[in-house]
N, CA and C atoms as an extended XYZ file, in Angstrom:
207
Properties=species:S:1:pos:R:3:atomname:S:1:resname:S:1:resid:I:1 pbc="F F F"
N        11.929      -23.714       -8.002 N   PRO     1
C        11.682      -24.110       -9.383 CA  PRO     1
C        11.396      -22.895      -10.274 C   PRO     1
N        11.729      -22.988      -11.541 N   PRO     2
C        11.513      -21.867      -12.466 CA  PRO     2
C        10.054      -21.413      -12.533 C   PRO     2
N         9.118      -22.376      -12.485 N   ASP     3
C         7.705      -22.001      -12.548 CA  ASP     3
C         7.313      -21.121      -11.366 C   ASP     3
N         7.822      -21.443      -10.202 N   THR     4
C         7.510      -20.662       -9.010 CA  THR     4
C         8.074      -19.256       -9.128 C   THR     4
N         9.287      -19.129       -9.623 N   ALA     5
C         9.898      -17.814       -9.797 CA  ALA     5
C         9.083      -16.976      -10.776 C   ALA     5
N         8.635      -17.594      -11.847 N   LEU     6
C         7.821      -16.891      -12.838 CA  LEU     6
C         6.494      -16.453      -12.222 C   LEU     6
N         5.866      -17.346      -11.472 N   GLU     7
C         4.606      -17.008      -10.807 CA  GLU     7
C         4.801      -15.860       -9.822 C   GLU     7
N         5.904      -15.887       -9.089 N   ASN     8
C         6.192      -14.817       -8.134 CA  ASN     8
C         6.373      -13.482       -8.843 C   ASN     8
N         7.083      -13.485       -9.960 N   ARG     9
C         7.293      -12.247      -10.723 CA  ARG     9
C         5.969      -11.713      -11.260 C   ARG     9
N         5.127      -12.618      -11.744 N   GLU    10
C         3.821      -12.200      -12.258 CA  GLU    10
C         2.954      -11.634      -11.138 C   GLU    10
N         2.985      -12.271       -9.993 N   ARG    11
C         2.201      -11.800       -8.844 CA  ARG    11
C         2.692      -10.432       -8.391 C   ARG    11
N         4.002      -10.261       -8.345 N   LEU    12
C         4.570       -8.974       -7.959 CA  LEU    12
C         4.153       -7.888       -8.945 C   LEU    12
N         4.140       -8.204      -10.216 N   ARG    13
C         3.716       -7.258      -11.246 CA  ARG    13
C         2.240       -6.868      -11.029 C   ARG    13
N         1.400       -7.848      -10.690 N   GLU    14
C        -0.016       -7.583      -10.418 CA  GLU    14
C        -0.180       -6.669       -9.202 C   GLU    14
N         0.594       -6.936       -8.163 N   VAL    15
C         0.516       -6.122       -6.946 CA  VAL    15
C         0.947       -4.690       -7.241 C   VAL    15
N         2.037       -4.524       -7.966 N   ARG    16
C         2.510       -3.175       -8.311 CA  ARG    16
C         1.474       -2.421       -9.133 C   ARG    16
N         0.864       -3.120      -10.082 N   LYS    17
C        -0.162       -2.493      -10.916 CA  LYS    17
C        -1.349       -2.066      -10.063 C   LYS    17
N        -1.756       -2.913       -9.129 N   ALA    18
C        -2.873       -2.583       -8.244 CA  ALA    18
C        -2.537       -1.377       -7.367 C   ALA    18
N        -1.320       -1.318       -6.863 N   ILE    19
C        -0.896       -0.177       -6.045 CA  ILE    19
C        -0.906        1.097       -6.875 C   ILE    19
N        -0.438        1.013       -8.111 N   GLU    20
C        -0.432        2.184       -8.996 CA  GLU    20
C        -1.842        2.699       -9.253 C   GLU    20
N        -2.838        1.818       -9.176 N   GLY    21
C        -4.218        2.207       -9.419 CA  GLY    21
C        -4.913        2.863       -8.239 C   GLY    21
N        -4.251        2.902       -7.094 N   LEU    22
C        -4.844        3.539       -5.911 CA  LEU    22
C        -4.856        5.058       -6.068 C   LEU    22
N        -5.787        5.729       -5.387 N   PRO    23
C        -5.733        7.193       -5.351 CA  PRO    23
C        -4.380        7.638       -4.779 C   PRO    23
N        -3.860        8.768       -5.247 N   PRO    24
C        -2.509        9.202       -4.838 CA  PRO    24
C        -2.277        9.244       -3.329 C   PRO    24
N        -3.222        9.763       -2.571 N   THR    25
C        -3.031        9.853       -1.118 CA  THR    25
C        -2.946        8.469       -0.495 C   THR    25
N        -3.850        7.586       -0.882 N   GLN    26
C        -3.831        6.228       -0.335 CA  GLN    26
C        -2.543        5.514       -0.721 C   GLN    26
N        -2.124        5.682       -1.947 N   LYS    27
C        -0.881        5.058       -2.414 CA  LYS    27
C         0.302        5.538       -1.570 C   LYS    27
N         0.391        6.844       -1.371 N   HIS    28
C         1.502        7.423       -0.614 CA  HIS    28
C         1.499        6.933        0.837 C   HIS    28
N         0.330        6.961        1.471 N   LEU    29
C         0.243        6.535        2.868 CA  LEU    29
C         0.538        5.050        3.020 C   LEU    29
N         0.062        4.243        2.089 N   LEU    30
C         0.340        2.803        2.125 CA  LEU    30
C         1.840        2.547        1.988 C   LEU    30
N         2.483        3.274        1.091 N   GLN    31
C         3.928        3.108        0.907 CA  GLN    31
C         4.689        3.472        2.178 C   GLN    31
N         4.287        4.565        2.811 N   LEU    32
C         4.958        4.967        4.054 CA  LEU    32
C         4.761        3.925        5.151 C   LEU    32
N         3.544        3.412        5.246 N   ARG    33
C         3.217        2.463        6.319 CA  ARG    33
C         3.823        1.087        6.073 C   ARG    33
N         3.626        0.551        4.886 N   VAL    34
C         4.014       -0.835        4.613 CA  VAL    34
C         5.467       -0.952        4.176 C   VAL    34
N         5.861       -0.158        3.197 N   PHE    35
C         7.194       -0.336        2.618 CA  PHE    35
C         8.288        0.383        3.391 C   PHE    35
N         7.943        1.524        4.006 N   GLU    36
C         8.944        2.234        4.804 CA  GLU    36
C         8.838        1.889        6.286 C   GLU    36
N         7.754        1.228        6.677 N   GLY    37
C         7.602        0.764        8.051 CA  GLY    37
C         7.366        1.847        9.082 C   GLY    37
N         6.851        2.998        8.647 N   LEU    38
C         6.606        4.082        9.592 CA  LEU    38
C         5.344        3.806       10.404 C   LEU    38
N         5.333        4.296       11.627 N   SER    39
C         4.132        4.182       12.463 CA  SER    39
C         3.118        5.226       11.994 C   SER    39
N         1.875        5.070       12.439 N   TYR    40
C         0.851        6.049       12.082 CA  TYR    40
C         1.225        7.430       12.614 C   TYR    40
N         1.819        7.475       13.790 N   GLU    41
C         2.228        8.746       14.376 CA  GLU    41
C         3.350        9.393       13.560 C   GLU    41
N         4.298        8.586       13.105 N   GLU    42
C         5.391        9.118       12.281 CA  GLU    42
C         4.859        9.651       10.952 C   GLU    42
N         3.916        8.930       10.378 N   ILE    43
C         3.315        9.387        9.119 CA  ILE    43
C         2.550       10.687        9.353 C   ILE    43
N         1.859       10.775       10.487 N   ALA    44
C         1.117       11.993       10.822 CA  ALA    44
C         2.061       13.189       10.917 C   ALA    44
N         3.194       12.998       11.566 N   GLN    45
C         4.172       14.082       11.681 CA  GLN    45
C         4.705       14.483       10.311 C   GLN    45
N         4.899       13.507        9.456 N   LYS    46
C         5.473       13.754        8.133 CA  LYS    46
C         4.476       14.417        7.181 C   LYS    46
N         3.188       14.067        7.318 N   THR    47
C         2.188       14.520        6.352 CA  THR    47
C         1.256       15.613        6.868 C   THR    47
N         1.158       15.752        8.186 N   GLY    48
C         0.221       16.717        8.742 CA  GLY    48
C        -1.201       16.181        8.858 C   GLY    48
N        -1.401       14.925        8.492 N   LEU    49
C        -2.709       14.286        8.627 CA  LEU    49
C        -2.828       13.672       10.016 C   LEU    49
N        -4.064       13.465       10.454 N   SER    50
C        -4.255       12.844       11.766 CA  SER    50
C        -3.988       11.340       11.673 C   SER    50
N        -3.503       10.741       12.761 N   PRO    51
C        -3.286        9.287       12.752 CA  PRO    51
C        -4.558        8.510       12.403 C   PRO    51
N        -5.715        8.994       12.872 N   LEU    52
C        -6.974        8.310       12.560 CA  LEU    52
C        -7.256        8.354       11.057 C   LEU    52
N        -7.078        9.511       10.446 N   ASN    53
C        -7.280        9.636        9.000 CA  ASN    53
C        -6.337        8.697        8.250 C   ASN    53
N        -5.108        8.617        8.702 N   ILE    54
C        -4.125        7.736        8.059 CA  ILE    54
C        -4.561        6.283        8.177 C   ILE    54
N        -5.009        5.884        9.361 N   ARG    55
C        -5.485        4.502        9.554 CA  ARG    55
C        -6.630        4.179        8.595 C   ARG    55
N        -7.561        5.106        8.474 N   VAL    56
C        -8.712        4.898        7.591 CA  VAL    56
C        -8.248        4.776        6.142 C   VAL    56
N        -7.381        5.677        5.708 N   GLN    57
C        -6.918        5.663        4.319 CA  GLN    57
C        -6.111        4.403        3.998 C   GLN    57
N        -5.269        3.973        4.919 N   VAL    58
C        -4.484        2.751        4.706 CA  VAL    58
C        -5.411        1.538        4.668 C   VAL    58
N        -6.406        1.532        5.536 N   SER    59
C        -7.371        0.435        5.539 CA  SER    59
C        -8.143        0.379        4.221 C   SER    59
N        -8.583        1.528        3.738 N   LEU    60
C        -9.285        1.578        2.449 CA  LEU    60
C        -8.380        1.105        1.316 C   LEU    60
N        -7.120        1.511        1.359 N   ALA    61
C        -6.169        1.093        0.323 CA  ALA    61
C        -5.998       -0.424        0.333 C   ALA    61
N        -5.879       -0.994        1.511 N   ARG    62
C        -5.722       -2.454        1.613 CA  ARG    62
C        -6.954       -3.182        1.089 C   ARG    62
N        -8.139       -2.653        1.403 N   LYS    63
C        -9.376       -3.266        0.909 CA  LYS    63
C        -9.432       -3.215       -0.614 C   LYS    63
N        -9.054       -2.074       -1.181 N   LYS    64
C        -9.052       -1.946       -2.641 CA  LYS    64
C        -8.067       -2.923       -3.272 C   LYS    64
N        -6.913       -3.080       -2.650 N   LEU    65
C        -5.926       -4.025       -3.179 CA  LEU    65
C        -6.460       -5.451       -3.133 C   LEU    65
N        -7.084       -5.820       -2.029 N   LYS    66
C        -7.640       -7.172       -1.912 CA  LYS    66
C        -8.706       -7.417       -2.971 C   LYS    66
N        -9.522       -6.399       -3.246 N   GLN    67
C       -10.572       -6.544       -4.250 CA  GLN    67
C        -9.993       -6.698       -5.652 C   GLN    67
N        -8.906       -6.008       -5.920 N   SER    68
C        -8.358       -6.035       -7.278 CA  SER    68
C        -7.387       -7.190       -7.513 C   SER    68
N        -7.015       -7.905       -6.453 N   LEU    69
C        -6.065       -9.014       -6.622 CA  LEU    69
C        -6.730      -10.361       -6.515 C   LEU    69
């Protein structure tokens, strides 16, 4: 239905805005993990950060997104 499509577009806009509001490192790591589907180890190789640091940053990013949505 048209209403559902409109609601979906609005929700997507809200999610994008929330992602844009993340600190740059968290935003970048979240994009690599969620949207590009890279493993923590692959992200570590790509960024030079430890897998543990990446896990923490992605977790913090997800918490911030949940709070803002």
